[in-house]
Steps between C-alpha positions, in 0.01 A plus 500: 500500500283219631198715571561750221478257210201321647322831570559624147385168355182494709432867423481399133292194587754260348587149611864396517450311174353806327785724619751243376336500157476880479858557614631203298664339802435164660233450761769352721692830480192690616463259791868538594480879489185510711678277752777761525775377266718750315393633162731508198522811284330324205212386719472848653473650150229249404304575817544875450349471153207296634428745783584822312773608739880510526720190525668641812172446683562125502870506589558470875654815647666313785672166519269363769137395492247772425301643786120522464506876563760547225280303261201720586707812436625363170145404399387856572796633297400279206139617520601867513748453217232332287256785577760763405573316174128489416469874567802574282361290214167681523665843491719394209196369310316824570792708366510290182122533469523878518791523254352266239150643519632857478675403179186330368293813569753716316520258204121479482441875515773576245416229246125442521319736740154412361502163676631488857625140503751564781212457746485123444853413617475770766189342655598135445848536644365731772255235621777242520722745687216586741440132573873454559494795743214338692703181532806691622332738744212274609632143486226379734209638295370156405495381861320816607229454235447137600484600867234763420297251298514249786391767748210606277396136459517448875298816568240404240443150642497591870 
């Protein structure tokens, strides 16, 4: 787990001290785990909460030291699992959006059809859902915009 924990921590841009605070474990524990020491179940649960993954991710699968390739595979598994969870949450939110807004349309049209107030929650919630979809399906959108701005700036000054 040596490389896995460090890779996940650096992916988030956290120091060891920040991870310790977020996971509510000691900084010394983070250092020990990154050195390759075994992880207790309680610590694994705390790390899983901090990194939005399963506790099993941080429990060594073999009794010996972890191999770098195994850590890379586990890191990829964690990333794919996190991506799948984000997709599922988006689809679940979309289903709730459709169900609730369908009911609001029906309530509005049955009770007070002169004023179509259902449009307000439909649009407000829809914008939030659309932004969430952008974050799920295009997680690098901010970097791409910055890269384009830098390229335009470079082209304009050259």
